[in-house]
N, C-alpha and C positions, 0 to 999 in steps of 0.2 A: 504494500500500500504506500503510494507516494504522497508526500505532502509538501507544501510550499514553504520555503525558508525565506523570510523577509531579510533583505540586505540592509545593513545600516546605511543611513544617509551619509554621503561623503561631501564635504565642503570643497571649495576650490583650493584651500590651503592644504588639505589632506591629499588631494589628488595631485598637486604639483610637487609635493615632497620638500618644499622650500623650508618649512618650519623644522622638519626632522633633519634635513641636511645642515641647517644652521646650528642646531643643537650638537650634532656630531662634530662640526668644525670648531665649535666653542670648546668642546672637551679636548680635541686635538691641540688647539692653540694653547689652552691652559696648561696641558702637560708639556708642550714644547717650551713655553717660557719658564715653567717651574724647573724643568730639567736642565735648561740652558743657563739660567741665571742663579739658581739655588746652589747651596754648598753641596759638595760631592756626597757627603754622608746623608743628605736629605733627598738626593736624586732617586728617581724611580726607574732609571734606565737599567735594563738587564744585561746590556752589552759590556764587554771587557775590552781593555786596550791590549789586544794580542799583537805581538809576542811578549811585550813587557809584562803583562799579567797573564797568568795561566790558570785556567779553571781546573779545579780538582774533579777528576772523573769518579763515578761510583765504583765500588769494589768489583762489580760484575761487568764492567766496561770491557768490550772486546777490542783491544787495541792492535798495535802492530804485532806481527808474528815474530817469534823467536824460536831458535832451536836450543834445547837444553843440552847440558854437557854431562858426561860421565865424570867420575872422580879423576880420571887421567886426562881430561880435557877434550876427548874426542866426542863427536856428536852421539846422542843416544839413538838416533835414527838407525833402523836396520833395513831401510830401503824396501819395505814390504809393499809400498805403493797404495796403502789403504787411504791415505789422506788425498792423494791425487785422484783416486777413484771416487771418493766421496764428494769431491769438490764440484758443486753445480756450475761454477764459472769456468772450470778447467784452467785455473791460473797457476797450478803447481806442476812443475816438471822435475822429475827425479830420474837420474841415471844411476842404476845400481852397479856395484862392483864387489868382487870377492876379496877377502883379506888374503894376505900372503900365506903360503903354506906353513911357515914357522910360527904364525900368530895363533894363540890358543882359540881364537874365535873362528879360525878357518874351518869351513864346512858346517859351522854352527849358525852363523848369521852373516849378512852382508852389510855394507855401509854405502852411503850415497856418495858417489864420485862427484855428481853435480846435483844440487838441490836449489831450485830457482822458484821464487814466487813473484808473480806480476801483481803488484799491489794496486795497479789501476784496474785490473780485471776483477780483483777480489771484491766480493760483496759482504765480507766480514760476517758470515753466517755462523762460523765456528764448527762446521761439520768436520773439518780436518782435525781439529783438536779432539772431537768426540770419537773419530774413527781411529786415531793413533793408538795401537796397543801398547806402545812403549813409553807413552807420555813424553815423546820427543819434541813435539811441536806444541807451543803454547801461545795464547793471545792475552797474557796477563801483564803486559808491559805498562799499561796505564797511560799510553801515549797514542796519538794518532799519527798518520803518515805525514811527515813534514812537507811543507809546500815547496814546489819547484816548478820551473818552466821547461824542464827537459824530461822526456819520457824515460831515458836511461836511468834517471835517479830513482825511479819507482820499481826497477827490476832488482829484487833483493836476491843475491846468491848466498851460498852456504856460509861464506866468511862474514858477510854482513849479518845474516840471521843469527850466527853464533856470537856476534859481538854485542848484541842487544841484551841488556840485563832485564830481569823481571822487575816488577814493581818494588820488591823488597831489595833490589840491588844484586841479587845472586844470579848465577848462571846455571845452577843445578835445579832440580825439581824436588818438590816435597815428597814425591812418591819414590820410595827406595826400590831399587832393582838390583837383584843379585847377578853380578856379572861373572863370566868365567875368570878364574884366578882369585876371586874374593873368597875369604874364609866362609862366608854364608852361602856360597853358590851350591845348589843341590847336586851338581855333578851330572846333570842331564844334558847330553848333546847328541850329535848324530852317531857317534861311536858308542856311547853308553846311554842306551834308551831308558825308559821308565823302569 
């Protein structure tokens, strides 16, 4: 059953929006003059003077990538390609390599000969961090990618990724991993199975 709805009467001032536009401009002008001529502590501007002032990011902020280190300084990455497979932007390139035969990790795991992240293609979703079984790649730096005018500055290779510290200033990870040669290593490798 349909019924008629009476429309409210609209005056010429309401239809032209002049009154409402004037009210909005008065609010904008008041905030402009208050923020321009008032003292800095009384200002209501939310912007900061970057790079002189740096905003503190939240604890869960996904910042620039970094590769974590082992205790001997080598990368924890075992070149399993899980992060590059999980990346929806396909911005991670890894070239795996085998350790030398005299290394205790030979035949047990690989290492990345090349590890490159294109930070311009990255969408900072964090899938690479979640996919990594070794906790080798992290986004806990608390910083964003620095500004630059050259594309080459946004291509981070293994050396750059390993030189970036975490938010706490360390290069290692909080998750312990028992490496071959450590006293806590369980002794499972390709020669000695479960």
